[in-house]
N, C-alpha and C positions, 0 to 999 in steps of 0.2 A: 505493500498500498505505500500511496505517497505521502508526502507532509500534507497535503491537503485535504486527503482522505478524513472521514469523520466516522466513527463507529460510535454506534448507539447500543446497549446493551437494553435487548427486549425482555429473555427469561433465561432467568437461571435459576437449577436448581444442583443436587449432588450429583444428577448424573448430565445434568446438559446444560450449556449453555446458547445461548441465540444474539446473533449482532446483525444489525440493520449497518452497512456499508454504504454513505452517501461518497461518492469520490467528487473529489473538485469542489468543495462548498465553499470558495473564496469571494464566491459573488464578483468575482474580476471575469472580464472579458478579455481572451488572450489578445496581443497585438496581431495584427493583419499579417505579420511578415512573420509570426510564427505558425507553426505547423497546428492544426485543430488537435487536440487530446481526444481521445475514446473515453468517455465520461463512465466508471463502473458504478453500477449501483446493484446492491445486490444482499444476501442475506449470508451469514458464516453461522455454522451450523457444528457445534463440540460435541461429542461425545464423550465424555469425561471418564466414562466407563472403561471404554474401547481405547481410547487414545485418538479416534479417528476425527477428522474433522472435513466439512464440505461446503462447499462456496457455491452459491447457488446464484445464478443472474439470468437476464433473458427470460426467455421461456418459462424456465423452473423457479425464477423469481416472483415471476407473475403468477402461476400457482399457487408458491407460498404464501403469497400476498392475499389471496382470497381464502386461504386458513387463517390466517390473522382475522381479517375482516368478520369472518365465521365466527371466531373466537371472542371476537368485541362484542358481538349481538349475543352469542349462547352461552357464553363462560364456561367451559369444560372443566372437566376435572383434571387435577393433574397427571392422571393416569391417562387420558385420552389425549393430552397433548404430548406426551412422551411418547405414545404409542407412534403419533403422526410424525415425531422428530426421528424417533427411530428408524421407521420407514426410508425419510432421506438420508441419515447417516447410513444406512445401507448401500446407498452410492459410493461413499467415500471409500478409495483403496490407502491412502496413505494413513498412516499413523504421525499425529501432531508429533514435533520434535521441538522440547525445549533446548531453547541455547543459553 
C-alpha cells in the first residue's frame, strides 16, 4: 500500500480482521504531466487462525460490499459474519508473514 492509502478497520474478533482500503485519499488531483495512477479500493480479510489473508477488489469487493450492506440492515450474529468471512478467506493461498 502507498502512503496515501487509508485503511479503516470494519470488523475484528479473535478469529478475523476486516479492513476497508481506500487508495489515494489525498483529495489532490495529480499534475497533468504525471501519469494517472490506478486507485485501489477494496477489502482485506485476515483469518487469524490460519494466518491467511485475502484482498478483495473489483467485482469481489462489490460482492463483499453487498454483504456489508445486508449486515447493516439485518444485524447478523458473529457466527453468521464469520461463516461468510471464512468462505472468502478460503480463496487465500498465502499465509500472512509478519516482518
